[in-house]
C-alpha positions in Angstrom: 96.5 94.3 141.5 94.4 96.9 143.2 91.5 98.4 141.2 89.5 101.4 142.2 86.3 102.4 140.3 84.7 105.9 140.3 81.5 106.8 138.6 81.5 110.0 136.5 77.8 110.0 135.8 75.7 108.5 132.9 78.0 105.7 131.5 81.3 107.4 132.5 83.8 105.6 134.8 87.3 106.1 135.9 89.2 102.8 136.5 92.3 103.2 138.5 94.5 100.2 138.0 98.0 99.4 139.3 99.9 101.0 136.5 97.1 102.7 134.4 94.1 105.0 134.7 91.3 104.2 132.2 88.4 106.5 131.5 85.3 105.0 129.8 82.8 107.3 128.1 83.5 110.4 130.2 80.9 113.1 129.9 81.9 116.1 132.0 80.4 119.1 130.2 77.0 120.5 129.2 77.4 119.6 125.6 74.2 117.5 125.3 72.1 120.4 126.6 73.8 122.8 124.2 72.9 120.7 121.2 69.6 119.2 122.3 68.0 121.8 124.6 67.2 122.4 128.3 65.2 119.2 128.6 68.6 117.4 128.4 70.2 119.5 131.2 72.5 117.6 133.6 70.7 116.3 136.7 74.0 115.8 138.5 77.1 118.0 138.4 80.3 116.8 136.8 82.7 115.4 139.4 85.6 117.2 137.8 86.4 119.6 134.9 87.8 118.0 131.8 90.9 120.1 131.8 91.7 119.0 135.4 92.2 115.4 134.2 96.0 114.8 133.9 96.2 111.1 134.8 94.6 109.4 131.8 96.5 106.5 130.3 93.7 105.2 128.2 90.3 106.5 127.1 87.7 104.1 125.8 84.7 105.5 123.8 81.8 103.2 123.0 80.0 105.1 120.2 79.4 108.5 118.7 76.4 109.8 120.7 77.3 113.0 122.5 76.8 111.7 126.1 79.5 109.1 125.3 81.7 110.9 122.7 81.8 114.4 124.1 84.2 116.8 122.3 84.2 119.2 125.2 85.5 116.5 127.5 87.7 114.5 125.1 89.5 117.5 123.7 90.8 118.7 127.0 91.7 115.2 128.1 93.7 114.7 124.9 95.5 118.0 125.3 96.3 117.5 129.0 97.5 113.8 128.5 99.7 113.7 125.4 100.7 110.1 126.0 97.1 108.9 126.4 95.8 106.3 124.0 92.2 106.5 122.7 90.2 103.4 121.6 86.9 103.9 119.8 84.8 102.5 116.9 85.7 103.7 113.4 82.9 106.3 113.3 84.3 108.0 116.5 87.9 107.9 115.3 86.9 109.6 112.1 84.9 112.2 113.9 87.5 113.1 116.5 90.2 113.3 113.8 88.1 115.4 111.4 87.3 117.9 114.2 90.9 118.1 115.4 90.0 116.7 118.8 92.1 113.5 118.8 94.6 112.9 115.9 94.2 109.6 114.2 97.7 108.7 115.2 96.7 108.6 118.8 93.6 106.4 118.3 93.0 102.7 117.8 90.0 101.6 115.9 88.0 99.0 117.9 88.1 95.7 116.1 87.5 92.1 117.1 90.8 91.3 118.8 92.4 91.9 122.2 94.5 95.1 122.3 97.5 95.4 124.6 97.5 98.9 126.1 99.6 101.0 128.5 99.9 99.9 132.1 99.8 96.2 131.3 96.0 96.1 130.6 94.3 94.3 127.7 91.0 95.4 126.1 88.7 93.5 123.9 86.0 95.4 122.0 82.7 93.6 122.2 80.0 94.5 119.6 77.0 96.5 121.0 73.4 96.3 119.7 72.3 100.0 119.7 69.6 99.0 118.7 71.2 96.5 116.3 74.8 95.4 115.7 75.9 97.5 112.7 79.2 96.9 110.9 81.1 98.7 108.2 82.5 97.1 105.0 85.6 96.0 107.0 83.4 94.2 109.6 84.1 96.8 112.3 81.2 97.4 114.7 79.7 100.9 114.8 79.0 100.6 118.6 81.0 98.6 121.1 81.4 97.7 124.7 84.8 96.7 126.2 86.1 93.7 128.2 89.0 95.0 130.2 91.6 92.6 131.7 93.8 93.9 134.5 95.8 91.3 136.3 93.5 88.7 137.7 90.4 90.9 137.1 88.0 91.0 134.1 85.6 93.8 133.8 83.0 94.6 131.2 81.5 97.9 130.2 78.8 97.3 127.7 78.4 100.8 126.2 74.8 101.3 125.0 73.3 98.0 124.0 70.3 95.7 124.0 70.7 92.0 124.7 71.9 90.2 121.6 73.0 86.5 121.1 76.3 87.5 119.6 77.1 89.6 122.6 76.2 86.8 125.0 78.3 84.3 123.1 81.3 86.6 123.0 81.2 87.3 126.7 80.7 83.7 127.7 83.7 82.7 125.6 86.2 85.0 127.5 85.6 83.7 131.0 84.0 84.8 134.2 83.5 88.5 134.5 84.2 90.0 137.9 82.2 93.2 137.3 79.8 94.2 134.6 78.7 97.8 134.0 75.3 97.6 132.2 72.7 100.2 131.1 69.2 100.0 132.5 67.4 102.8 130.7 64.9 100.6 128.9 63.8 101.2 125.3 60.1 102.0 125.1 57.6 103.6 122.8 57.6 107.0 124.5 61.3 107.3 124.7 61.6 106.3 121.0 58.9 108.8 120.1 61.0 111.5 121.9 64.1 110.5 119.9 65.8 108.6 122.7 67.4 105.3 121.8 67.0 103.2 124.9 68.9 100.2 126.0 68.2 97.1 128.2 65.5 97.2 130.8 66.5 96.4 134.4 65.4 92.8 134.0 67.2 92.4 130.7 70.4 93.8 132.2 70.2 91.5 135.2 69.3 88.5 133.0 72.4 89.2 130.8 74.5 89.4 133.9 73.2 86.1 135.1 73.8 84.4 131.7 77.4 85.6 131.5 78.2 84.7 135.1 79.0 88.3 136.3 79.9 88.4 140.0 79.1 92.1 140.5 76.8 94.3 138.5 76.8 98.1 138.3 73.7 99.6 136.6 74.4 102.8 134.6 72.9 105.2 132.1 69.9 106.2 134.3 70.9 109.2 136.3 71.9 112.1 134.0 68.9 113.3 132.0 65.2 113.6 133.0 63.8 111.9 129.9 66.1 108.9 130.5 65.8 108.4 134.2 65.2 105.2 136.2 64.5 105.3 139.9 67.1 103.7 142.2 64.3 102.2 144.2 63.0 100.4 141.1 66.5 98.9 140.3 66.9 97.7 143.9 63.4 96.3 144.0 63.9 94.1 140.9 67.2 92.9 142.3 65.7 92.1 145.7 62.7 90.2 144.5 64.4 88.1 141.9 67.3 86.9 144.2 70.0 87.0 141.5 73.3 85.3 142.2 75.4 88.4 141.7 76.1 91.4 143.9 74.4 94.7 143.0 76.5 97.8 143.5 75.0 101.2 142.7 77.4 103.4 140.8 77.9 105.8 143.6 78.8 103.1 146.0 81.8 101.4 144.4 84.4 101.6 147.2 84.5 97.8 147.6 83.3 96.8 144.1 86.2 94.4 143.5 87.3 92.9 146.8 
């Protein structure tokens, strides 16, 4: 089964599988700037307009923050792709339904079990620690990542997360991961003071990748907003000097990410 991966910016990806096209956390508008101000202006243009997307089989949303759950992106995708299935945490499903963006009937709440989705793919929601793992009264996680099985390939998109023992254990239990998409916009005092909830540092993300046996790592969530930026040179230097056992693929260089 052939897999092609395209980066959409921030944590957004388009996964083209043999019989399905999966979008993960697409952010293709200026919504964050509209609600937060000009300091959160996009640093890179959207690769496409939301209304031009007509090939979506599945959309995976990791959590409710606007750069991951963007109504100006998800609304047009839902309208242009009436057969598309949405998978998201309970809070996102409630929000999208309440605002008339994605009807509840078209959405699956991310739980703890594998989901069989269109195109012969399987998806396992994995809890995310943003900054802690938070669950509702039904045990459903407020923030998630996704393990995606397509044919012989197993991919992991972490969503926004810190390293957490439960996440490590869950990932080690499902087998060897061919490609892991992990945030590297570290949490620190100054970002938290500015109201930015950071994620793993570069070293934490790479350490997690080593621990779960990922073969290829794609860093993400570092290129869209100035207050949240990480230099590519910094990412590459950490990788080069620590001699990790996985391949590093920068998000804009994914043509041979899964040979």
